[in-house]
Each structure stands twice: as C-alpha cells, then as structure tokens.
N, C-alpha and C positions, 0 to 999 in steps of 0.2 A: 711442302703442301703436298704434294703426291707420295711421300713418304706418310704422313699423318692419314691421309684417307687410307691409303692401304691396310695400316695397324688398324682405323675405324671400323673397317671392311671387314677384319680379320675376327675383329673382336664382337663384333656383331656375329659373326657367322659362326663363333666358339658359343657365343649363348646362344644360340637358337639348338646348334647341336646340344648342348647341355640341358635348355628346358623340354627339349625332345627324350632326353636318355633319362630325365627325373621323371617322364611319365610313366617309365618304367619299372623306376625304381624299386618300388614296394616288390615287384615280383621276383626281384633279385634279392633283395635282401632279406625276403622271407627264407632263406635256406641259409642264413647265415648266422650262428650266436658261438658264443664262447661259454664256459664256466672259468672263473667266474665272471660276472658280466663285465661286458665291455662297452665303452660309447662308439662309433665311428663314427669320423670326420675325412667327409667328398676332400678331397686336397688340390687333382689338379688332372687338367688336361693334356695328353701328352702333344696335341696341335693345339696351333696357337701360338702368341706370344710370349704364353704366361710359362710352358712346360711344367716342371714340375718343383716350383719354389712355396706355390701356395697360393699366389698371389688371385689365379684366376678363382678358388675357393672362395676368396677374400672379398676380389671385387665384385662377382655377384649374391654376395651375401647367404654362399649354402653353410650351413649351421648343421651342430651337430645331432644326429641321428640316431633314437637305442634302435639295438637288435634284439629280435622278440624270438624267433622260435630255436631251438636247437640243434645242430648235428654236432658227430665226433669232430674232432680236429685230423685227425684220418681221413673221412670224407673230404674233407675241406683243403687237404694237402690235394685230393688226388684231383679236386676242381679245380683247384685255382693258382699260379706262379706265389708262393707265399716266401718272406724273407724272414728271416728269426733275426731276432738280434734283443743285446740285453735294452736296448730300446722299448720303445713301441712297436708292435708288430705291423708292417707294412705289406698290404695284398695288391699285389697291382693285377689286373683281369681284363680280358678281352671279354669285351662287353656281347651278350649273343646275338645271332644272326638278326632278328625283327629290332635289335637297337640299333641307332647310329654305332657305325664305325670311329669308335673313341677310344683308348686307354685310359679306363680311371683307375684311380691308384686312391684307396681307401687306406687311413689309420686306424688301428684300435688301440685306444687307452684303456689300460684295465680301472676300476672302477673301485677306490676304498671304502675298507667296510668301515661306516658310518653313515648317524643320519645328516650332517654338514659339514666335511669335509670333503675334501673331492670330487674327481664327479660324480653324478647323479643319477640313477634310471629314473627314464621317462614320467614325467608325473601325470596322473589321471586328473585333470582340474576340478572335472565334472566331480570326481569321488575328496578332492580335497574339500571343496567348496561343501558338501554334505557335510564332510568330517567336521567342518566349521559351527554349520550352522545347527550340527545335533548337540555338538559341544555346547557352546552358544543356550540350547534350548534346556539343557538340564540345569546348565549356571541360572539362566531365568527362574526356569522351577524355584529352586532351591532359594535365589536371593528372594522370591517372595516373603521368605519368611522375616522381613525385613515391613512387612504390612503390618506389625500385629496386631493392628485395632479391628480386620479384619477378620469375620467369624473362618473359622479353622475347615467348619466344611468347603466353604464358598470358595475362599484361598485353595484349596487343594481341588474344585472343580475348575476354577478357571486357569489355573500353573501347573495342574498336577501331570495332563495329557503331552506338557511340552518336556518333562523331563523323560517319561514314558518313551513316548517317540521318540528320543535324543539317543534313548539307552538298545531299543529294534532296530535303529539306522542304523547303529556301530555295529551291533550282532550281523545284521544284512553284509555289511561291507566289507565286514571282516571275513568273512565267508567268501566275498566275491575276491578280494584282495589276493589272498591267501590261496585262492584257484590259482591266480596269476603266477605267484610266487611259484608255487609247487612245481610250474612247470620249467620255471629260473632254474630248479636244484636236481644238481645230479640224480639222474635214476636208482641211489644206492644207499646201504647203510654210510657210507661217508654225506654224502648229500643231503641222507636222513638230519648225520648228527651236526650240518653244518648249520642245516635250514634250523634244527632249533636250538642251536648255541644263538645263532641272529635274531633270533626270536627272545630270547631269555635275555641278551643285551640290551633290544630295542622297549624292553616293559620291565626290568626288575629292578635296573637300578634306581630309575626316576618314581619307581611305586615306592622302593626303598627310604627315598630320601622322602620322597612326598608322606611316609607313614610315623616319620622322624618328625617331619612341622607340625602333623599332627598330634604326636604325642608330645611336645613341649608345650601344647595348649590344653591336652585333656586331663594332662597329670596329676593339674593340682584337682581335679575333680575325683582323684584316686578308683576309676573304677573298678568292681570285681575283677578277675581272674586276666587282669593287664599283661601282665607275663606270656603267659598261653595264647591270649588273643592275638597278640603280635607274630608272636613264633608259628602261628597256623595260618596267618594274613601272608604270611612271608612265602611259606610254601602256598600256597594259593587252595589252600582249605577251609571250608566254611564252617562256620561258629554253629551253633546246635538253634532250630529254632525251625519254621514250615519256609516251604516254597513259595516262591521260588528263590528267595534268597538265601532262604538253610540258616537263619543269624546273622547274615553278612559278614563285614569283617571288620578290622579292625578300624580299619580308614572304612568312611560308610560307603560311597561309592565303589572301594574293596572289592565286593561283592558276581560284580559283575566282572572283574579280572582274573575271576576264578572259574567259571564260564570259558573265557578267552583261555585262559592257560590249557582247560583237558581239550580243546578244541586244538588247538596246536601242537599236541602231542598227537592226539587220534592221524591230525594228517602228519604230522613230523613223522611217522612210524610208518606209515601207508606208504609216501614217498619210497622206504628202500624197499620196494615189490615190484618197483618197474613199470612194466607196460601192466600189471593190477592193479597198480596204485587206490584206482578210482573203485574196484569191486572190493579190495579191503576195506578203504573209508565206510563207504556206502553198507559196506557189510555189518562193521561194527557197529555203527548208529540202528541200522536195522536191528540188532540184537539188543543195542540199547533202550529203544526207542518204542519197538511194536514186539518183540519176542520177548521179552521178560519180564513185561507189564503184564503181557496176555496171560503170561505165564501162572504171574502170582495174583492176577484175578481175571478169572475168566468170560465174567460177566460184564468187564468193563466197558463201556457205548465209546463206541470208535471215535467220535469227537475227543471224547476225553484225554486221547493220546496225543492231541493237540493242546492239553490245556494245561498251560506252565501252573496252575494254582490246583491245581487236584492234588487229594489229601491218597489218594490208595492207590498203592503200588509206587511211589515217588519220595520215595522216605533220603535218597539220594543223587545231590546235582547230577552224577551222570546219566541219569532215568528221566530228565526231567524235558520238558517240551522246550524248552528254551531252545537248546540246543537246533531245532528243527529251522530256526532262522538262518545258523550258520550254512545249513544244507540248503534254505534256498538261495541264500549269496553265493555259493557254489555252483549251483545249478545253472543259475543265471553268467554267467563267465562260461562255461560250458555248450548251451547253447548259444551264447554269442560264439562260440567257436566254431558252431558249425555254418557259422554265414546269416544265419539273421541277425539283424540290424535294422534302426530304424534309418533310412535314409536319405529323406524330404522333409523337408520341412512343413509340408503339408499333413503328413503324418504323424512329424513332432507336435507341433499343434494340437491335433484330434486329438491324439493321445494323452498327452500332456492333461488336455482339460478335462477329459473324462476321469483319467486317475487322480487329478485336482476334487474334482466334484465329490469322485468316491471317500474322497479323505474327510469331506468337508460332512457327507451324507452320515460316515460311520460316525465322526464326532457329535456331532448333534444331534442325530435322529436317534443314534442306534447306542449314543450312551457311551463308547470303547474308552475305557481309560484303563483300561490293564497291558500286561506285556503279553507275548507272544502273540500265534496264529491263531487263536481265538479271538485277538481283542483288537489293539494297537501295530503290532507287528503285522496281519490282515492288510490293515488301513490303508495304511505305506508301501506295503508291497508292490502296489500296481505303480505307482509312481516312483518306486527306484528301479522298477524293472526297465520304464519306460527312457528315464534319465542314463541308466546303464548301457542301455541299447541304443541309445541314442547320441552317447558321448561323442563322437567323433562330427558332430553338428554342434554341439553345447559348447566343447569345451574353449572352444576360441573367441566365444564371448562371457568366458568367467571374467569378471573383476580379477583384478590382484590382489585387491584387499580379503575376498571372498579364497582363494588360496593361501593366503598368509595367514588365513584364520582356522585354513585345516591346517598348517603346520603345525600350531600350535596348539592344534584343539585334543591331543593327549596333555600336555602340560596343564592345559587349563582344566580338562575335567578331571585331573586329580589333586590339585588344588585349591579346584574355587568351594569346596565344604567350608578347606583351615580358614578360608580368606573370611568367607561371609559370614562364620558364627565368631570369626576372634571380633568381627568388626562389631557386631550386634551385640555382644558380652561385653568388650571393654568401656563401647557410646554408653549402653545403659550401664556400667558403672564409674567412669570418669564424664560421664556427660556428653556432649558434644554434636546431637543430634535430633537433643526436641527442641529445636526453632527449626528444624526441614522438615518441610511436608514428607512423608509418606512415600510417595511417587519419585520425587528428588532420591531421596531417604537408598529408595534401591534402586535407580540408575546410576547411585552414587555407587555401593555394593559392587555391582556389576562390572563396572568401570576399573575399580581396583584388582576387580579379579581380571581382567583383563590383563590390566599392567602386569600383576604379576606373576600371567601366565606366562609371557614377556622375556620376564625376567628368567622365568623358572625354565624356558626351553631355552634359552642362552647363554645357563651357566650351569643346568644339569646336562 
C-alpha cells in the first residue's frame, strides 16, 4: 500500500513538473530546427519512475510537435548536448533556469519526402479546410453544367462566383503556404533547387496524369493543334488568348497552374539570396506588375495595375495582376510573423462577421464576379486574413471531414472537369440521366467527382 502510494505521488509530481515545463516549451522549441524537416517527440523525464523508457510521454499523452524556425547544426551543437547516431538524433538538454529542473530528451525523426508516407509536417487545419472548400466551390460551379435547361446567363450568375472565389482563394493560400515553406528551405542555391524540386514533384506528376485522363476523353473530338497544346501545358506555358487565362491550357483548369508555376519559380530563385530573399522576391514582382506596365503605357490608371482583365500592357502572363493574390498571401504570413494574431474569440467573432458581411455585399450589391483584387479576390481577402491570423483559435474546431477534403483538394481540382464532362456527354449518348431531376443529377455528378478525387489521391 505504501509502495503504491509512493509511486502514485511520484507520478503526480512528475506530471505537475511536466505540465509546468510544457508552458515554457514554445519558448524553447522556437530555437531549434533542422533541414530536412524533423518531427520532435518529447520522450521522458529523468526524474520519476519512468526514466528514459518513453513510458512517461506515453502515459501523459505527449504528442509529436513540429519544429518551426531554423538555426544551424553548429549553433545547435553549442547550445545542447547532442548524441549523433545512424538512427534518430537524440538531444539531451537541461532546461533553462526559469523552467523547473527536469532533464528532457527530444528525439528528432527525419521527415521523408512525400505527401502521404513517413512523418508529415504539421498541417494547418484552417488552410486545409479552406483548400477543400475552394476546390468544392470550383467543382460545384462546373457541375452546374448538368442544369442544362437553365439559361446560361442565369446559371453563370448563380454558380460562376463560386468558381471565381475558389480560384482566388487558392492563389491566396499558395502565397501564404509558400512563404512558410520558404523559411523551412535552406537559404542558398541548394535550398532553392530542393524547394523547386519539391514543388515540381508535388504538382507535375498528378497534372500529367490528369492531362492523360482528359486526353482519353477529348481525343475523339480531334481539337486543332492538340499536340502543341499538350506540350505547352506540360511546361506551364499558356495558349494564345486574352487575359487572365491567355487561352487557358489543354486541361481546362490548367491555366491557374501556369500562374502557380511562375510564382514558385520566382520564390525559388529568391530563396537563393539568403537574407535578401524578400527584397529580390518583391523586387521582381514590382518590376513585372508596376514598372513594366507603366513604362509601356505611361498614361495607365493606377487601378488598372490591379486589374487582371486589362488589355493594355498585359499581353503575357508574367505581367498579369492576378499575381497580386500570391503577394498578398505572402504578406499575410510576414505580418503574422511579426506577432499580429487574433487571440480572442470575441475579436474573432467580430472580425469574421464583418469580413463575411463584406463578402456578401461585394457579391450581391457590387456584383463582383471576376478574378483578381479588383473583383472577387478583393471580396474574399478580409475573410482570408481573419482566418489565417486566427488559425490558432480556429484549427482545433475544424472537423476531420474538412481536413480530408483539403487533402484531396488538388486531386479534386485536377479531375473534376474530366469527370463532369464525361458524365454529361456519355449520359446524353447512352441515356440514364433523363428520368433524374436536374438538381439530383448535379448532386450525383459532384458526388462522383469527389469519389474520383479520392481514388486519384490514393493512386497518383
């Protein structure tokens, strides 16, 4: 009885000390980071009955913690006692004076490159949910083609803004996430190459497969210049046409990936400039989005510099004002890094309500239904800023369903057009949809698109 009481009291004391230490953990963990990324697992306290067996962490439910900000391995070696081995890296550290005196062991486990295997960096659940909602919005907009009895103008007026908003939110998210990723990249030429390689692996293989699937569907129609259009699309070059799509891509939604690829290229090159990365990055876009248009059209109006649809001094994608959305996403993260965050639910409720009301006013009263900061990009911007700056509050309330929808969002974005068009075409040829109401038909098309996206996500 005495022994069990002693163990229980010792266990309680360890738990209290560990809870006190965890309050200071963010202060300590900000100092450590590795390239390639690592996940950190708090393993054990040297005091108490659990020793270094890891049972302490297991008993008290200590979970994996991502490490955010970088320092060099040399600096890390100076600050901590490090044991190097062929396996995981073990750091034994004495906690600072203001933290209760317990020795903490941290195991750093290398993160494997890949989207689904190995350890993964911490997901920002709010971002994942936004991605999923944006991809679903684009899918709904295109699935409205199943409502073939509706007048085209009416259909576009109701569902068109969903697709526009989804694309603009994608661009904002890309800017925000890539700003975070740039800080994880090693700030030199090698780091820039690794960054660009990861981006290529993330985007090009699924895009290539999606183009093949689209080719299987459209080859029977024999469009002109099919081969040249495919080759241009595979290297992210736009086809011939007016802004902002510039003729689009062989895969109908591929025109947005041309912007993504260009943004990644500029950011990747900027990473090689170490401390001056953001000077180079914003300098390049200042030249492309402001200097060159003004030089080519000195009488251009200031507001036109933000208009993605302008025809003056806007013949190529690299000078198109849609890139402002990426820059705004980057700026939101840079502001966040300066400590500006929404930290109370009262502030979150007020700002979220105001941003949502602003979005409704822009849509209903102002009739914003186009891409970019002069239209729907501007309308969704306040809501995006609020959610990003409040993600510490919002993340814990995001349902797993929305996180999963975010995980498959890129797959859904790539395959939904092919699925929708094929379903509508073959149902008209072979029949099967005639006895189904148009609303049910649209829901069925969206559901099959989601299932196809899950399959694509698992296989590609």
